[in-house]
N, C-alpha and C positions, 0 to 999 in steps of 0.2 A: 672438282670441276670449278672453273671460273664462271660465275653467274652474273657478273657485272658489279658496278658500284652503286651506292645509294646515298641518300642525304647524310646518314650517320657516318659514312666513310669520310666525307668532307668536314663534317662537324668536329671530328677528332683533332682538327688542326686550326680551330678557332683561336684567335689571339689570346684570349683569357686562359687557354689551356697549355700554351707553349711551354711554360716552365714548371708545370704541375706533374708530379709523379702519380697522381690519382688516375690519370688518363693513360698510363703506360700500357695497360692491358688492351684498351681500345686501339691504340696505335700499333701494338704488336699484331693484332688481328688484321688490321689494314695492311701492314707490312707483309704478312703471310699471303694475303690476297694478291698483292702486287708482285710478289715473287713468283706466284703461280702464273700470273699474266706474263711476266717477263720470260718465263720458261716457254710459254706458248708462242710468244713473239720470236724467240730464238729458234724454235722448232720451225716456224713458218719461213724464216729467212735462210737458215742453214749455214753453210760453210763460212760466209763472209763475216759472220758474227762470232763463230766458234773459236776464232784465233784470239779473241779478246777475253779477258777475265771479267766475270760479272760480280757485282757487289751491291750493297745497299747501305744507306745511311742508318745511323742509330735511331731507335725509336724512344730512347730514354734520355732525358736531359743529362749532359755530362760535359767535360771540358772540351771535347772535340767539336761540339755544336754550340759552344758558349752557353751551355745549360738551358737551352731552349730548343724545342722541336717544332718548327713552324712548317715543316714539309716532310714528305717521305720521298727519298731518292732511290731509284733503281738505275744502275749505270754499268756501262762496259768500258774498260780501259786496258792499258798495256799490262802484260803479265808480270808476275812477281820478280823474275830475273831481270827484266828490263827496268822495272822500278828501282831495284837494288843498284843497278849500274848507274842510274841517274841520281842516286841519293845524295852524293856529295855536291852535285851541281844544284840541287834543290835546297841545300843548306846554306846558301849564300845570304839568306836573310839575316839582318842584324836585329838586336833586341829592340831597336827603335822602329823597325819596319812595321807598317800598319797590318801586314799579312802574317806577322810572327805567330799569332795564335790561331791562324787558319790551318789546323793540323789534320783536318779530315781528309781522307784519301781523295775524295772528289774535288778538293780544292788544290791538289798538287799536280794533277795530270789532265790532259785532254780527255774528255769523256763524251760518249753518246749516252743520253739519259732520257728518262721520263720522270717528271717531278709532280707529285700531287700536293696541292695546297688547298686551303679552305674554299677557294673560289674556282678552281679548275685544274687542268692538267696541261703541263708544258712538255713538249717533246723536241729534243734538239741536240746539237753539238755545243759543248761549252768549254771555254778555257778561262778558268778563274784567274784572279790577279796573281795568285801564288803559283800558278802553273808556268813558272818562268822559262823553263826550257822550251816548251811548246810555243809560248808567246814570242820569245826572242827568235826562234826559228822561223815562225810564220811571218814575223815582221821583216826579217832578212829576205825571205822568199818573195814577199810581195813588193819588196824594193826593186825588183827586176821587172822590166816592162813585159817580157814574154810570160812571166809567171802570173802577172795580173790578168793578162789575156786568158791564161788557162783557168783562172778563178772565175772569170766572166763566163767562160764556156760551161763550167760546172753549173753556174747559176741558171743557165738556160734549160737545164734538164730537171728542174725541181718544181714543186708546186708553187703557184702564185701566192699561196697563203703564208709562205715562209717570210720571216723577217730576220734581219741581221743587224747587230749593233752592240753597244756597251750598256749594261744595266738597263734602265728604262728608256734610253735613247736609241730607238731602232729605226731602220729604214726598210720599207717594202722592197722586195727584190725587183719589182718593176722599175724602181727609181735608182737602182744601183748602176753605176758606171765606173770607168777606169779611174776617174777623179776621186770618187768615194773610196775606192779600194786603196789608192795611193795614200789618202789621208788616214785610212784605217791602219796602214802599216806603222805610221808614227804613233797612233793612239795605243797600239798594242804594248808599247814600251812606257807610255806616259800615264795611261788611265789606270785608276785603282778599281775600276768596275770590271766585272766579268765580261768577256766577249762571247757572243753566242749567235747561233743561227738555227732557226727552227720555227715551230708554230705552236699555238695554244688552242686548246679546246675549253669551252666554258663548262662549268659544273653541270648545267642542264643538258648540254649536248652529250657529255660523258654518260650521265645517268640514262639518257634516252637510248644510247647505243647498246646498253646491256652487255651480254656476253660477246657481241660482235666488235667490241672495242679493240680486240686484238688485231683486226683487219687494218684500220687506219694506222695503228701503231706500227705494224709491220711494214706498211707502205712508206711511211715517213722514214723509218730506219733504213730501208733499202736505198732511199735517196740520200741519206746522210752518210752512209759508209764511204762513198768516194770523197766526201769532204773530210772525213776523219783521216783518210789516207793522205790527203793533200795537206791538211793543217797540222797533224801531230808529228812530232819529231820521231824519226827512226834512223837506223843506220843507213838506209837507202834514201832518206829524205833529210839530209843533214846540211844545213846552210850556215851553221855557227861553229863548226869544228868540234862538236861535242864528242864525236867518236874518237878523235885524237886524244882528248882529255881522258876518256874512259880507258883507252889502251895504255896511256901513260900511268894512270892510277893502278891498273892491273899489274903493270911491270913493277911499280913501286911496292905493291903488296907482296909480289913474288920475291923481291929483294929483301923485304923485311922478314918474310918467312924463312928465307935462307940464312938469316942471321941467328936463328934459334936451332937448338939441337935437343934431341930427347934427353930429358933429365935436367934441362935448364930451369932455374927458378924465375918465375915471372909474376907480374902483378896485372890484374885485369883492370882496365880503365873505363869501361862503359858497360851498361846493361845491368841485369839483376845482380851480378856478382862483382860489380864495380868496387875496387879497393881490396878485393881478396887476392891472396897469394896462392900459387900452386906450382906444380911441376909439369913441364911439357911431356906428354905421352906420345904424341905423334903429330905429323904435319901432312896435310893432303895436297893434291895437285892444284887446288884452288886457293891456296894460301890460308886455309883455315887450320887452326892449331887446337888439338885436344889437350886440355889442361886438367890435371887431377887436383881438385880443391877439396881437401879433407877426404871424405869417403865417396865423393862424387866426381864424375868426369864431365866436363862441359866443353863444347866446341865454340871457339872464339876466333873472329878474324884477326890475323896477325897485326893489323893496324890498331887493334884495341888492346895491345899488350905492351908492357915495358919490362926490360930485364931488371932483376933484383940481384944485387951483388951480395956475395957472402952466403 
């Protein structure tokens, strides 16, 4: 059962502990508590959240979090197939890009999340600077007058405690108008800060709520789901022509797969078996190729193979 959070919960994310492995167990226990809470919230909300995939940030310092754990994230985002379809569009970063090392999943896609830090709990919708597809799509959408009006309509149906903005520069919803939203459209492309909409609870408020914390969380998430549908890219919400790119990429993969035949000798160019040679055993309808490497058979996208002569 979820019994609520306490002082020790928040203390696990004190700054002096961010990079220390000594506190991994404490953070692991907090993560388990929050995963239980997330399950209860999903149960309270039902179908609107079930179409998204749930995940959590790592509790151990590693490369995906720049070797520091300053918070625990529980979040919902698009499913694995949709993430795979957008993979090439999200690889447009160059080595000099400030977001190149932001490789955590919550930094690549629009997410609905709650985030526990040492001083409180944030609940909201977030588009990190590396969530390029979602940010470009939302920027293009908000460039249209009628879409800005639609966004303002959504704002009228949420709590007055919500704030929206980039990084620490936020605006209360009561102060938002069409001019703010028009400026926001440009900032989505220019700002290196995450864009977010949501509200924050102080540590003391969270502790005082005890096991009933699930109730305000569920209420906030219910209000955020329409924003997620409005702000995140999808095939039905495509203002940047990404769906055309995806279809062209699929066609190219089918063409590449068609150039191979059972028995062909190939070299794998990516992944665990990168550089290894093998023989094509079969090709499926999704352009994945089964390659026999030594005594093993591995499935590899056709785009990650090159033919070997002789």
